[in-house]
MARPA-364270 format. One record per residue: x, y, z of N, C-alpha, C in turn; residue in one letter. Coordinates in steps of 0.1 Angstrom, whole numbers, plus 5000, padded with zeros to 4 digits. Atoms other than C-alpha are relative to their C-alpha. Layout:
XYZXYZXYZA...
END
This chain:
501050064992435989962383500350015015M499949984985435390032420500249865006H499850134993436589752443498749935005R501350064995433189702459499249954988D500850045012431589682424500649874995E499450125004434089412415499649885008E500450114991433189212445498549974998Q501450035003429489252438499849924987L500150085013429989132402500449865002V499650144997431888832414499049925008A501150074992429188752440498849984991A501350015008426388812414500049884991A499950125009427588512394499349895006R500650114993426188282421498950055009T500949954989424088512444499150104994D500949915006420988672430499850135008R500149894991420888912460501150104996A498949915004424289052449499750064986A500449945013422889092413499050115003F501049904997419989282429500750135005G499349884996422489522445500550074988A499549935013423989592410498850064993L501349945006420389642397499750135007Y500449884992419689892425501050114997D498949905002422990072418499950064986L499949955014422590112380498650014993Y501250005007418890072372499650144994F500449865005418090452370500850054989N499149955011421090532349499749934987D500350075012420290262324498650044995I501449965004416590352323500150144994Y499949865006417390722317500650004986Q499350025013419790632289499149954989Y500950065010417290412272498850094997V501249915001414290652278500350114990A499749895009416090932261500249964985R499850055013416890722231498849954993R501250065007413490572225498850095001V501049914999411190842237498749975007G501350034993408290652252500349925013T499750074987408090522288499849854999R500350145001406590192278501249924993E498850075007409390102253501250015009V498849994991411990232277500049905011A500150104990410690012304500349864995E499850135006410589712281501549974997D498650015004414189772268500949995013I499350004988415489842303499949865007T500250134994413989522316500749894992G499250095009415489332286501550015002A498549984997418889482294500349925012T499750074988418689342329499949854998W500150155002417489002317501249954993E498850045008420388982292501250005010H498949994990422789092320500049885009A500150114991421488832344500349874993L499850135007421588552318501549994996A498650005005425188652308501050035011A499149954990426688752342501149905003I498950104998428588422345501150014990E499049985010430388502313500750145000R499449875000431088862321501450005006Y498650004996434788922324500450145006E499649884994436189182348501350044994I498849955007438689382328500450145004R499649874995439089692349499050114995G501049905004436089872332498949995009L501250004992433089972351498949904995P501150095004430189722351499050074992F500949925008428090002338500350014986A499750005014429990002306499449894993A500650125006428889652299498450024999W501449985000425289742308499650104989L500349905011425290052285500249944987Y499850075013426589832257498849914997R501250095002423789582262498850094996I501249915002421189862264500150074986A499849945013422690032233499749914989G500350105010422489722213498449974999N501550025000418789662223499350124995L500649885005417990022215500250004985V499850015014419589982181499149904993A500950115005417589662175498650064999N501449945000414389852184499950104989H500149915011415190132160500049944986H500050085013415989882132498649954997R501350065002412589722137499050124996R500949885003410890072136500350054986L499749945013412690162104499249934989A500850065010410589912085498650045000V501449944999407390082096500050134993R500249875006405990392080500150105011T499949894990406590722097498650055003E501349944996403690862117500350155002V499849854999403291242113499750055014P500249934987403491462144498550045001F501449974997399991492159500050105012D500049904989399691812179498650025006N501449984995395991752188500050015015A500049994986396891712225500850125005G499149894996399192012226499150125004V500749884995397992322245500250104988D500049915011397092572218500550145003H499449874997398592872236501350014993K498849985008401393012216501349955006T498750044993404192952241500149855001E500050144998403192592248500149934986A499950065014402792522210501450024995N498649985005406192672203501049905007D499250104993407792442230499849874994R500250135005406092142216500649994986A499450005014407192232180501549995001L498550014999410792282192500449865005E499750144995410691942211499949914988R500150095012409491782179501150024990Q498949975010412191952158501349935006A498950074995414791822182499949854999V500250155001413291472182500249964985S499850035014413191482144501450004996D498649995004416791602141500849885006A499450124994417891322165499749884992L500450125007415891062146500749994986A499349995013417591172114501449955000A498650044998420991082128500249854999L499750155000422690742125499949955015S500050064986422490502155501250045007E498749974993426090572162500050155005S500149864995425490952164499050015011D501050004989422390902185500649955013Q499450064988424390682209501050095006E499049924994427290912214499450135006I500749894994424991212219499349975013L500850054988422791022243501049985012S499150034989425790902263500650135006L499449874995427191252266499050095007C500949904995424091462271498949955009Y501150054993421491242285500449925013F499550084989423591032309501050085009T499149914993426091302318501449935002G498850074999428991062314501250084994L498849935005432491192308500549934988S499450075011434391132276500849875003P499350124996436590882294499149895003Q501050114997433590692307499349954987E500550045013432090692272500949924992I499050075007435290572258500149855005S500050134994435190272282498849924995E501250075005431590192271500149964986I499950025015432290222234501349924996L498850075004435690062235500950074991G499149925009437590352219500750105009C499349904992439890632231499150125003S500749874997438690952247500150094989A499849915012440191132217498949974989Q501050055010437890922194498650055004A501349954995434991012216499850154997V500149865003435691382212499850034986H500249985015435991352174498549964996K501450045004432691152172499050095005R501049904994430891402195500050124991L499949885009432091692173499249974987H500750035013430891522141498549985002R501450024997427591412157499350135003A500649874997426891762170499850084987R500049935013427691902135498849954992T501150065007425291662119498650035006R501349964993422591732145499650144997F500349865004422892102139499550024986R500449995014422592052102498549964999T501450055000419291852107499150105007H500949914991417992092134499850144993F500149865006418792422117499950004985E500150015015418792302081501450034994G498749975007421692332056500350155000P499649865000423692652057499550064987V500549935012422192902033498649974996G501450035004418792742032499150115005A500949894996415992992034498849935007S501250054992412992952058498850034991S501349985007409492922043499350135004P
END
């Protein structure tokens, strides 16, 4: 944790302006992380807002342990995203509707590929989605991810490898499967 950040966190316990400085510092990172995991702007805004509400409500109990404050925020956001996906799991799946897609071949191909990536990600466990999101959508290093997840950097590398393998299986199909 950066020294200035530690002072901001300590001040944020009693001073809302200091909490606002933390908000300004991390809002975009948290929003981007959530947006990539939920896919819609409205849901991302709701979950990001809820992340900051939770953080504000719990800032007095936050313990400075040498980890970046962002690690705590990512953990809150990740839990809220997981809750969102659990709620969605009880609903029926909505088929992909390409009515609004430009019918030019190239645009259609890009839309289908985006949908295939989205479907492959959705087929993964929450744990796999989280590790891939933290790595590829936030640009965090394995060390930073390890701080967020509370595990070693080596464990992060193993989890990333396994998640990538499972993603490839869902995206490309099982090895030896023939295309229609």
